[in-house]
C-alpha positions as CSV (number, residue, x, y, z in Angstrom):
1,X,0.0,0.0,0.0
2,X,1.2,3.5,-0.8
3,X,-0.1,6.4,1.3
4,X,0.3,9.7,-0.6
5,X,0.0,13.1,1.1
6,X,-3.6,14.4,1.3
7,X,-4.7,16.7,-1.5
8,X,-7.4,19.4,-1.6
9,X,-9.8,16.8,-3.2
10,X,-9.4,14.6,-0.2
11,X,-10.3,17.2,2.4
12,X,-13.9,16.0,3.0
13,X,-12.8,12.4,3.4
14,X,-10.0,13.4,5.7
15,X,-12.3,15.5,7.9
16,X,-14.8,12.6,8.1
17,X,-12.1,10.2,9.0
18,X,-10.6,12.5,11.7
19,X,-14.1,13.0,13.1
20,X,-14.4,9.3,13.7
21,X,-10.9,9.0,15.2
22,X,-10.8,9.3,19.0
23,X,-8.4,11.7,20.7
24,X,-5.0,10.2,21.6
25,X,-5.0,8.7,25.1
26,X,-2.2,9.8,27.3
27,X,-1.1,6.7,29.3
28,X,2.1,7.7,31.1
29,X,4.4,10.5,32.2
30,X,7.8,9.9,33.7
31,X,10.4,12.4,34.8
32,X,13.7,13.3,36.4
33,X,14.5,14.8,39.8
34,X,15.0,18.5,40.3
35,X,18.5,19.8,40.7
36,X,19.3,21.3,44.0
37,X,21.0,24.6,44.1
38,X,21.5,24.8,47.9
39,X,24.6,22.6,48.1
40,X,26.3,22.2,51.5
41,X,29.5,24.1,52.2
42,X,32.1,21.5,52.9
43,X,35.9,21.4,52.5
44,X,35.7,19.1,49.4
45,X,33.2,21.4,47.7
46,X,35.3,24.5,48.5
47,X,38.4,22.8,47.0
48,X,36.3,22.1,43.9
49,X,35.2,25.7,43.7
50,X,38.8,26.9,44.0
51,X,40.0,24.6,41.3
52,X,37.3,25.2,38.7
53,X,35.5,28.5,39.4
54,X,38.2,30.9,40.4
55,X,41.1,29.7,38.3
56,X,40.9,32.6,35.7
57,X,40.1,35.5,38.0
58,X,42.7,34.1,40.5
59,X,45.5,34.4,37.9
60,X,44.6,37.9,36.8
61,X,47.2,39.5,39.2
62,X,49.8,38.1,36.8
63,X,49.0,40.8,34.3
64,X,46.1,43.1,35.4
65,X,48.0,45.5,37.6
66,X,51.1,45.8,35.4
67,X,49.0,46.4,32.2
68,X,47.1,49.2,34.0
69,X,50.1,51.0,35.4
70,X,52.0,50.8,32.1
71,X,49.3,53.0,30.4
72,X,50.6,55.8,32.6
73,X,54.2,54.8,32.6
74,X,54.5,55.2,28.9
75,X,54.2,59.0,29.3
76,X,56.1,59.7,32.6
77,X,57.1,58.4,36.0
78,X,54.1,57.2,37.9
79,X,53.5,59.1,41.2
80,X,52.6,57.3,44.4
81,X,49.2,58.8,44.6
82,X,48.5,57.5,41.0
83,X,49.5,54.0,42.1
84,X,47.1,54.2,45.0
85,X,44.4,55.5,42.6
86,X,44.9,52.4,40.4
87,X,44.9,50.1,43.4
88,X,41.6,51.7,44.5
89,X,40.1,51.4,41.0
90,X,41.0,47.7,41.0
91,X,39.6,47.1,44.5
92,X,36.2,48.8,43.8
93,X,35.9,47.2,40.4
94,X,36.2,43.8,42.1
95,X,33.7,44.8,44.8
96,X,31.1,46.3,42.5
97,X,31.2,43.8,39.6
98,X,32.1,40.5,41.3
99,X,30.9,40.8,44.9
100,X,27.8,43.0,44.6
101,X,26.6,42.3,41.0
102,X,27.4,38.6,40.6
103,X,27.8,37.1,44.1
104,X,25.0,39.0,45.8
105,X,22.5,39.7,43.0
106,X,22.9,37.7,39.7
107,X,23.5,34.4,41.5
108,X,20.0,34.7,42.9
109,X,18.6,34.2,39.4
110,X,19.1,30.4,39.0
111,X,17.0,28.4,36.7
112,X,16.3,25.0,38.4
113,X,19.6,25.4,40.1
114,X,21.6,26.2,36.9
115,X,23.3,29.4,36.1
116,X,25.1,31.0,33.1
117,X,24.0,33.4,30.4
118,X,21.9,30.7,28.5
119,X,20.1,29.9,31.8
120,X,19.2,33.6,32.5
121,X,18.3,34.0,28.8
122,X,15.9,31.1,29.0
123,X,14.5,32.4,32.3
124,X,14.0,35.9,30.8
125,X,12.3,34.5,27.7
126,X,10.0,32.4,29.9
127,X,9.0,35.5,31.8
128,X,8.3,37.5,28.7
129,X,5.3,37.4,26.4
130,X,5.5,38.2,22.7
131,X,7.5,36.5,20.0
132,X,9.5,39.6,19.0
133,X,10.6,40.3,22.6
134,X,11.7,36.7,23.0
135,X,13.7,36.8,19.8
136,X,15.5,40.0,21.0
137,X,16.3,38.4,24.4
138,X,17.5,35.3,22.5
139,X,19.9,37.4,20.4
140,X,21.3,39.1,23.4
141,X,21.9,35.7,25.0
142,X,23.6,34.4,21.9
143,X,25.7,37.5,21.6
144,X,26.9,37.1,25.1
145,X,27.6,33.4,24.5
146,X,29.7,34.1,21.4
147,X,31.8,36.6,23.3
148,X,32.2,34.0,26.0
149,X,33.7,31.7,23.4
150,X,36.0,34.4,22.3
151,X,37.1,34.9,25.9
152,X,37.6,31.1,26.1
153,X,40.1,31.2,23.2
154,X,42.1,34.2,24.6
155,X,42.2,32.8,28.2
156,X,44.7,30.0,27.6
157,X,46.9,32.2,25.4
158,X,47.2,35.2,27.8
159,X,47.3,33.2,31.0
160,X,50.0,30.8,29.8
161,X,52.1,33.6,28.2
162,X,51.9,35.8,31.4
163,X,53.1,32.9,33.6
164,X,56.0,31.8,31.4
165,X,57.1,35.4,30.9
166,X,58.1,35.2,34.6
167,X,61.2,33.3,33.5
168,X,62.6,36.6,32.1
169,X,62.7,38.1,35.7
170,X,65.3,35.5,36.8
171,X,66.9,34.6,33.4
172,X,66.6,37.5,30.9
173,X,68.3,35.5,28.3
174,X,65.4,33.0,28.3
175,X,63.2,35.5,26.4
176,X,63.6,33.5,23.1
177,X,62.1,30.3,24.6
178,X,58.9,32.0,26.0
179,X,56.8,31.6,22.8
180,X,57.8,28.0,22.0
181,X,57.3,27.0,25.6
182,X,53.9,28.7,25.7
183,X,52.8,26.8,22.5
184,X,54.1,23.5,23.9
185,X,52.1,24.1,27.2
186,X,48.9,24.9,25.3
187,X,49.2,21.9,23.0
188,X,49.8,19.7,26.1
189,X,46.8,21.2,27.8
190,X,44.4,20.5,24.9
191,X,45.8,17.1,24.3
192,X,44.7,15.7,27.7
193,X,41.1,16.9,27.5
194,X,39.9,13.5,26.4
195,X,40.8,12.1,29.8
196,X,38.0,14.2,31.3
197,X,37.6,17.1,33.7
198,X,37.1,14.9,36.7
199,X,40.4,13.1,36.4
200,X,42.4,16.1,35.1
201,X,41.0,18.3,37.8
202,X,41.5,15.9,40.7
203,X,44.5,17.9,41.9
204,X,43.3,21.4,40.8
205,X,41.7,22.3,44.2
206,X,44.8,21.8,46.4
207,X,47.1,23.6,43.8
208,X,44.7,26.6,43.7
209,X,44.6,26.6,47.5
210,X,48.4,26.8,47.5
211,X,48.2,29.5,44.8
212,X,45.8,31.8,46.6
213,X,47.6,31.3,49.9
214,X,51.0,32.1,48.3
215,X,49.9,35.3,46.4
216,X,48.1,36.6,49.5
217,X,51.1,35.8,51.7
218,X,53.7,37.6,49.6
219,X,51.2,40.5,49.3
220,X,50.8,40.9,53.0
221,X,54.5,40.8,53.6
222,X,55.0,43.8,51.3
223,X,52.0,45.6,52.8
224,X,53.5,45.2,56.2
225,X,56.5,47.2,55.0
226,X,54.3,50.0,53.5
227,X,51.0,49.9,55.3
228,X,50.0,53.3,53.9
229,X,48.8,51.5,50.8
230,X,45.7,50.3,52.7
231,X,44.4,53.9,52.5
232,X,43.6,53.0,48.8
233,X,40.6,51.0,50.2
234,X,38.9,54.4,50.2
235,X,37.1,55.2,46.9
236,X,38.3,58.8,47.1
237,X,41.6,57.8,45.6
238,X,39.9,56.2,42.6
239,X,37.6,59.2,42.2
240,X,40.6,61.6,42.4
241,X,42.5,59.6,39.8
242,X,39.6,59.6,37.4
243,X,39.0,63.4,37.7
244,X,42.7,64.3,37.4
245,X,43.5,62.2,34.4
246,X,40.3,62.7,32.5
247,X,40.5,60.9,29.1
248,X,43.6,58.9,30.1
249,X,41.7,57.5,33.1
250,X,39.0,56.4,30.8
251,X,41.6,54.5,28.7
252,X,43.0,53.1,31.9
253,X,39.6,51.4,32.7
254,X,40.2,49.2,29.7
255,X,43.1,47.5,31.6
256,X,41.5,47.7,35.0
257,X,38.7,45.4,33.9
258,X,41.3,42.6,33.5
259,X,41.1,42.1,37.3
260,X,37.6,40.7,36.9
261,X,38.2,38.3,34.0
262,X,35.9,35.3,33.9
263,X,33.7,36.7,36.7
264,X,30.9,35.1,34.7
265,X,32.3,31.7,35.8
266,X,30.9,32.3,39.3
267,X,27.4,32.3,37.8
268,X,27.9,29.8,35.1
269,X,29.3,27.1,37.4
270,X,26.5,27.5,40.0
271,X,24.8,24.3,38.8
272,X,27.9,22.2,39.4
273,X,28.7,23.4,43.0
274,X,25.7,25.3,44.3
275,X,25.3,28.9,45.3
276,X,26.6,28.7,48.9
277,X,30.1,27.2,48.3
278,X,30.8,29.7,45.5
279,X,29.8,32.6,47.7
280,X,31.6,31.3,50.8
281,X,34.9,30.7,48.9
282,X,34.8,34.2,47.3
283,X,33.9,36.3,50.4
284,X,36.1,34.5,52.9
285,X,39.2,33.4,50.9
286,X,39.5,34.4,47.2
287,X,38.6,38.1,47.6
288,X,40.9,38.8,50.6
289,X,43.9,37.0,48.9
290,X,43.4,38.9,45.6
291,X,43.1,42.3,47.3
292,X,46.3,41.5,49.4
293,X,48.2,40.7,46.3
294,X,47.1,43.7,44.3
295,X,47.8,46.0,47.2
296,X,51.2,44.3,47.7
297,X,52.1,45.0,44.0
298,X,51.1,48.6,44.4
299,X,53.2,49.0,47.6
300,X,56.2,47.4,45.8
301,X,56.0,49.7,42.8
302,X,55.7,52.8,45.1
303,X,58.8,51.8,47.0
304,X,60.7,50.4,43.9
305,X,59.5,52.0,40.6
306,X,61.8,49.7,38.7
307,X,59.7,46.7,39.8
308,X,57.1,47.9,37.3
309,X,58.6,45.6,34.6
310,X,57.0,42.6,36.4
311,X,55.6,43.5,39.8
312,X,54.0,40.1,40.4
313,X,57.2,38.1,40.3
314,X,59.3,40.8,41.9
315,X,57.0,40.7,44.8
316,X,58.5,37.4,45.6
317,X,62.0,37.1,47.2
318,X,64.7,35.9,44.7
319,X,64.8,32.3,46.1
320,X,61.1,32.0,45.5
321,X,60.8,33.4,41.9
322,X,61.7,30.1,40.2
323,X,59.2,28.0,42.1
324,X,56.6,30.8,41.6
325,X,57.0,30.5,37.8
326,X,56.2,26.8,38.1
327,X,53.3,27.4,40.4
328,X,51.9,30.2,38.2
329,X,52.2,28.0,35.1
330,X,50.2,25.3,36.9
331,X,47.6,27.9,38.0
332,X,47.2,29.3,34.5
333,X,46.8,25.8,33.1
334,X,44.0,25.3,35.7
335,X,42.5,28.7,34.7
336,X,42.5,27.6,31.1
337,X,41.0,24.2,32.0
338,X,38.1,25.9,33.7
339,X,37.3,27.9,30.6
340,X,37.7,24.9,28.3
341,X,35.3,22.8,30.4
342,X,32.8,25.6,30.5
343,X,33.0,25.9,26.8
344,X,32.3,22.2,26.4
345,X,29.1,22.5,28.6
346,X,28.0,25.7,26.8
347,X,28.5,24.2,23.4
348,X,26.4,21.2,24.4
349,X,23.6,23.5,25.6
350,X,23.6,25.4,22.3
351,X,23.3,22.0,20.5
352,X,20.3,21.2,22.7
353,X,18.7,24.6,22.0
354,X,19.2,24.1,18.2
355,X,21.7,26.9,17.6
356,X,24.6,24.9,16.4
357,X,24.9,21.6,14.5
358,X,25.2,18.3,16.4
359,X,28.8,17.5,17.3
360,X,30.4,14.4,18.6
361,X,30.1,14.2,22.4
362,X,32.1,11.8,24.5
363,X,31.1,11.3,28.2
364,X,34.3,11.1,30.3
365,X,32.6,10.0,33.5
366,X,30.1,7.2,33.9
367,X,28.5,8.8,37.0
368,X,28.5,12.5,36.0
369,X,26.4,13.4,33.1
370,X,27.8,16.9,32.8
371,X,31.4,15.8,32.3
372,X,31.7,15.8,28.5
373,X,34.4,16.1,25.9
374,X,33.8,17.6,22.4
375,X,36.8,16.7,20.1
376,X,35.9,19.1,17.3
377,X,35.3,22.0,19.6
378,X,38.5,21.2,21.5
379,X,40.5,21.4,18.3
380,X,38.8,24.8,17.5
381,X,39.9,26.2,20.8
382,X,43.4,24.8,20.6
383,X,44.1,26.2,17.1
384,X,42.7,29.6,18.0
385,X,44.8,29.9,21.2
386,X,48.0,28.9,19.4
387,X,47.4,31.4,16.6
388,X,46.9,34.2,19.2
389,X,50.2,33.3,20.9
390,X,52.1,33.3,17.6
391,X,50.4,36.5,16.5
392,X,50.5,38.7,19.6
393,X,53.7,37.2,21.2
394,X,53.2,38.8,24.6
395,X,50.6,39.0,27.4
396,X,50.6,42.8,27.2
397,X,49.6,42.8,23.6
398,X,46.9,40.1,24.2
399,X,45.5,42.3,27.0
400,X,44.1,44.6,24.3
401,X,42.1,41.7,22.8
402,X,40.9,40.4,26.2
403,X,38.8,43.1,27.8
404,X,36.1,43.6,25.1
405,X,34.9,40.0,25.3
406,X,34.7,40.2,29.1
407,X,32.8,43.5,29.2
408,X,30.5,42.5,26.3
409,X,29.3,39.5,28.3
410,X,28.8,41.6,31.4
411,X,26.5,43.9,29.4
412,X,24.5,41.1,28.0
413,X,24.0,39.5,31.4
414,X,23.0,42.9,32.9
415,X,20.4,43.4,30.2
416,X,18.8,39.9,30.7
417,X,18.9,40.4,34.5
418,X,16.7,43.5,34.3
419,X,13.9,41.3,32.8
420,X,14.3,38.5,35.3
421,X,14.4,40.8,38.4
422,X,11.4,42.8,37.2
423,X,9.2,39.9,36.2
424,X,10.5,36.9,38.2
425,X,11.4,38.6,41.5
426,X,8.7,41.2,41.1
427,X,11.0,44.1,41.8
428,X,9.4,47.6,41.4
429,X,10.4,49.4,38.3
430,X,12.3,52.1,40.2
431,X,14.5,49.6,41.9
432,X,15.3,47.7,38.7
433,X,16.1,51.0,36.9
434,X,18.3,52.2,39.8
435,X,20.2,49.0,40.5
436,X,20.7,47.6,37.0
437,X,20.9,51.1,35.5
438,X,24.0,51.7,37.6
439,X,25.5,48.3,36.6
440,X,24.7,48.8,32.9
441,X,26.3,52.2,33.1
442,X,29.4,50.7,34.8
443,X,29.5,47.8,32.3
444,X,29.0,50.2,29.4
445,X,31.8,52.4,30.5
446,X,34.2,49.5,30.7
447,X,33.0,48.2,27.3
448,X,33.5,51.6,25.7
449,X,36.9,51.9,27.2
450,X,37.9,48.5,25.7
451,X,36.3,49.4,22.4
452,X,39.1,51.9,22.0
453,X,41.5,48.9,21.8
454,X,39.8,47.3,18.8
455,X,42.5,48.5,16.3
456,X,45.2,47.0,18.7
457,X,43.7,43.6,19.0
458,X,40.2,44.0,20.3
459,X,39.0,43.1,16.8
460,X,39.8,39.5,17.5
461,X,36.8,38.7,19.9
462,X,34.5,41.1,18.0
463,X,35.2,39.3,14.6
464,X,35.0,35.9,16.2
465,X,31.7,36.8,17.9
466,X,30.1,38.2,14.7
467,X,31.1,35.1,12.7
468,X,29.7,32.8,15.4
469,X,26.5,34.8,15.6
470,X,26.0,34.6,11.8
471,X,26.6,30.8,11.9
472,X,24.1,30.3,14.8
473,X,21.4,32.5,13.2
474,X,21.9,30.7,9.8
475,X,21.7,27.3,11.4
476,X,18.6,28.1,13.5
477,X,16.8,29.6,10.4
478,X,17.9,26.8,8.2
479,X,16.6,24.1,10.6
480,X,13.3,26.0,10.9
481,X,13.0,25.9,7.1
482,X,13.8,22.2,7.0
483,X,11.1,21.4,9.6
484,X,8.6,23.6,7.7
485,X,9.2,21.8,4.4
486,X,8.8,18.5,6.2
487,X,5.4,19.6,7.4
488,X,4.4,20.7,3.9
489,X,5.4,17.3,2.4
490,X,4.0,15.1,5.2
491,X,0.6,13.6,5.9
492,X,-1.2,14.7,9.0
493,X,-0.9,11.9,11.6
494,X,-4.6,11.7,12.5
495,X,-5.5,11.2,8.8
496,X,-3.0,8.4,8.5
497,X,-4.3,6.7,11.6
498,X,-7.9,7.0,10.4
499,X,-7.1,5.4,7.0
500,X,-5.0,2.6,8.4
501,X,-7.9,0.2,9.3
502,X,-9.2,0.3,5.7
503,X,-5.8,-0.3,4.2
504,X,-4.4,-3.7,3.2
505,X,-1.0,-3.1,4.6
506,X,0.9,-6.2,5.7
507,X,1.9,-6.1,9.4
508,X,5.0,-7.9,10.4
509,X,6.2,-8.9,13.9
510,X,8.5,-6.6,15.7
511,X,8.9,-3.1,17.2
512,X,9.7,-0.1,15.0
513,X,10.8,3.2,16.5
514,X,10.4,6.1,14.0
515,X,12.2,9.3,15.0
516,X,10.4,12.5,14.0
517,X,10.7,16.2,14.7
518,X,7.1,16.9,13.7
519,X,4.9,14.9,16.1
520,X,1.6,15.9,14.5
521,X,2.7,14.5,11.1
522,X,3.7,11.1,9.8
523,X,7.5,10.7,10.0
524,X,9.0,10.9,6.5
525,X,11.0,7.7,7.3
526,X,7.7,5.8,8.0
527,X,6.1,7.0,4.7
528,X,9.2,6.0,2.7
529,X,9.5,2.6,4.4
530,X,5.8,2.0,3.6
531,X,6.0,3.1,0.0
532,X,9.1,1.0,-0.7
533,X,8.6,-2.1,1.5
534,X,4.8,-2.1,1.7
535,X,4.8,-3.2,5.4
536,X,4.3,-2.0,8.9
537,X,5.5,-3.5,12.2
538,X,3.0,-4.8,14.7
539,X,4.2,-2.3,17.3
540,X,5.1,1.3,16.4
541,X,6.6,4.1,18.4
542,X,6.6,7.6,17.0
543,X,9.3,9.3,19.0
544,X,9.9,13.1,19.2
545,X,12.7,14.7,21.3
546,X,11.8,18.2,22.6
547,X,14.4,20.5,24.2
548,X,12.9,22.7,26.9
549,X,14.0,26.2,27.7
550,X,15.1,25.1,31.1
551,X,18.1,23.2,32.4
552,X,16.4,19.9,33.2
553,X,13.0,18.4,32.6
554,X,10.6,18.7,35.5
555,X,9.9,15.7,37.7
556,X,7.1,13.6,36.1
557,X,7.4,15.1,32.6
558,X,10.4,13.4,31.1
559,X,8.5,10.9,29.0
560,X,4.9,11.3,27.7
561,X,3.2,8.3,26.0
562,X,0.0,8.6,24.0
563,X,-1.8,5.7,22.5
564,X,-3.0,6.7,19.0
565,X,-4.3,3.3,17.9
566,X,-3.8,-0.3,18.9
567,X,-0.1,-0.9,19.4
568,X,0.7,2.6,17.9
569,X,2.1,5.1,20.4
570,X,3.4,8.6,20.2
571,X,6.2,9.1,22.6
572,X,7.5,12.6,23.5
573,X,10.8,12.9,25.3
574,X,11.6,16.1,27.2
575,X,15.1,17.1,27.9
576,X,16.5,20.3,29.4
577,X,19.3,22.1,27.6
578,X,21.8,20.9,30.2
579,X,20.9,17.2,29.6
580,X,22.0,14.7,27.0
581,X,19.4,12.6,25.2
582,X,19.6,8.8,25.5
583,X,16.7,7.4,23.5
584,X,17.0,3.6,24.4
585,X,17.4,4.4,28.1
586,X,14.4,6.8,28.1
587,X,12.2,4.3,26.2
588,X,12.9,1.6,28.8
589,X,10.7,3.6,31.1
590,X,7.5,3.1,29.1
591,X,7.5,-0.7,30.0
592,X,6.1,0.3,33.4
593,X,2.7,1.1,31.7
594,X,2.3,-2.0,29.7
595,X,4.0,-0.9,26.5
596,X,6.0,-3.9,25.2
597,X,9.4,-2.4,24.4
598,X,12.5,-4.5,23.9
599,X,15.6,-2.4,23.3
600,X,17.5,-5.3,21.9
601,X,14.9,-6.2,19.3
602,X,13.6,-2.8,18.4
603,X,14.5,-1.3,15.0
604,X,15.1,2.4,14.7
605,X,14.1,4.4,11.5
606,X,15.5,7.8,10.9
607,X,15.6,10.2,8.0
608,X,18.8,11.5,6.3
609,X,17.9,14.8,4.8
610,X,19.5,15.8,1.5
611,X,19.4,19.6,1.2
612,X,18.6,21.1,-2.2
613,X,18.2,24.7,-3.4
614,X,14.5,25.7,-3.7
615,X,13.3,27.7,-6.7
616,X,12.1,30.3,-4.1
617,X,15.0,30.0,-1.5
618,X,14.3,30.9,2.1
619,X,17.9,31.7,2.7
620,X,20.4,34.0,0.9
621,X,22.8,32.2,-1.3
622,X,25.8,32.6,1.1
623,X,23.6,31.5,4.0
624,X,22.4,28.5,2.1
625,X,26.0,27.5,1.3
626,X,27.0,27.9,5.0
627,X,24.0,25.9,6.2
628,X,24.7,23.1,3.8
629,X,28.4,23.0,4.9
630,X,27.4,22.8,8.6
631,X,24.6,20.3,7.9
632,X,27.0,17.9,6.1
633,X,29.5,18.1,8.9
634,X,26.9,17.6,11.7
635,X,26.9,14.3,13.7
636,X,24.2,11.9,12.7
637,X,21.1,11.7,14.9
638,X,22.0,8.0,15.6
639,X,25.2,9.0,17.4
640,X,23.8,12.1,19.0
641,X,20.8,10.3,20.5
642,X,23.0,7.3,21.5
643,X,21.0,4.8,19.4
644,X,22.7,1.4,18.8
645,X,24.1,1.8,15.2
646,X,23.4,-1.9,14.4
647,X,19.7,-1.3,15.0
648,X,19.2,1.8,12.7
649,X,17.8,2.1,9.2
650,X,18.4,5.5,7.5
651,X,16.2,6.6,4.6
652,X,17.2,9.5,2.4
653,X,14.7,12.4,2.0
654,X,15.3,15.3,-0.3
655,X,14.3,18.7,1.1
656,X,14.5,22.0,-0.8
657,X,15.0,25.2,1.1
């Protein structure tokens, strides 16, 4: 039997058939447990936070203070009051952006325990009505995500370079080996990612504990020799510096922001560690150690202006500089590891939300679903970081490329937070305008200051962000066109079910699972199988995977089973954007309600779309070429959904867009 798509002449018959067809009967719902955000504060959790969350911001003393002071030093000798002004600027930037904005405010806006810019974007969209507004919020979230990726490429380059440059303090003749050593360290770092974050990071916490203790210790020793530097805790020194230098102080802000690099990690990693351990570690350990080191560097430069060449390493006594280079190299590797692992998780979330093509995902821990490794994305980050090292050749030059990605992400997060705090937390308009208006002004000032560095290297994250945004928009629009064409060329499911009893289709024993992205229409692979083989299996599952705009599926709503006809079921699987689909495992749950499913015997049918150019194309020619390129390089649905390859039948379907 061949079942063609319904035509206008069949409309009356179809309507009569559908009128006789009963509504689908929902027979089961299953789900996953909610994620808990209120994790206990224990020593193990605090070590984990130190090793993963604070690696990047913890290594910023290597270059942030020096890069800021050198903006003034290029013109004249820096006066002590100017050093104190810079120290005050750094201190209050950390307090306002990290402590108040992220630790005390933004971290309240978790989405089922998860944080990060995609989580707050999804929460803002859920609290907003109107398609256009949701699209705008989505674009803001995607822009922040792309800048986050740009930051992730720059982080290994600048962190590793700044650490290895410490060799020049003790051995000036070693300058020629800095670049080759940095490249070797970066290659080694990305080469071990396949082992998994859990194993690679098993010693990260103790090393970072030693790191923070050491930088705080050497800072407090120098402060004890020049305690007057503590007067810089007063914001008056920062205000005086800004007013006196005018335009130059505005340029200086572009370097000051380096002290809060990867502050977004506090929010993004909240789902892994919980809100309380991150807050506790910051307020009672990381923040004091960072401030002590920055103020120690300031005190050293005031007492010994020649130390400006590398105040971080000169803060250490001569016998300690060699071990400090080794410790700082380990710390920067850890900082880079945190950014890489975060990039893996974020890329997986984008796949689930449909913004990027499916990529190969390897799970590196049998017990932790979130520990994943993406080989293609790992190579992308590695090549990008190495090219930056070879192009810029110093951490000072790379600092120009760093700030704009950081501040751009800050602005996107602040914008999305205004919607969440207004609609979700029910803040009055005046409070939202006052609080986040001030933060947006602060973020905007830092962003504008860094925009001045676009000709000197800031173009790197901007260009990368624009390319990624165009790719994501093209992929999202292209997939929407593919689904729309599938709907146009498919038969409504209710019409098919209504006609089935009158047909003379041969039914064969077995269970067939048909994957479909359009649950109200007959899967193309089912129609093609019927047209060519003229048979249907006794038991049929029509499976649709839907990604929710929340991190995890709610309890009791993971799997929804509807009986359409005898032994024909429509199964809808819900996954959050932080989860990885596993079709065979999810379908095992439907046996509890009497559906006879045997994972070993089931045959899976999927469609392999062949994209063609439509006479009336829905995409521009360049976008169509880009979409086809990404489509051909995407991982198959079989691998992505973890379906046994020996149980899959793929049927080609031509689709014109």
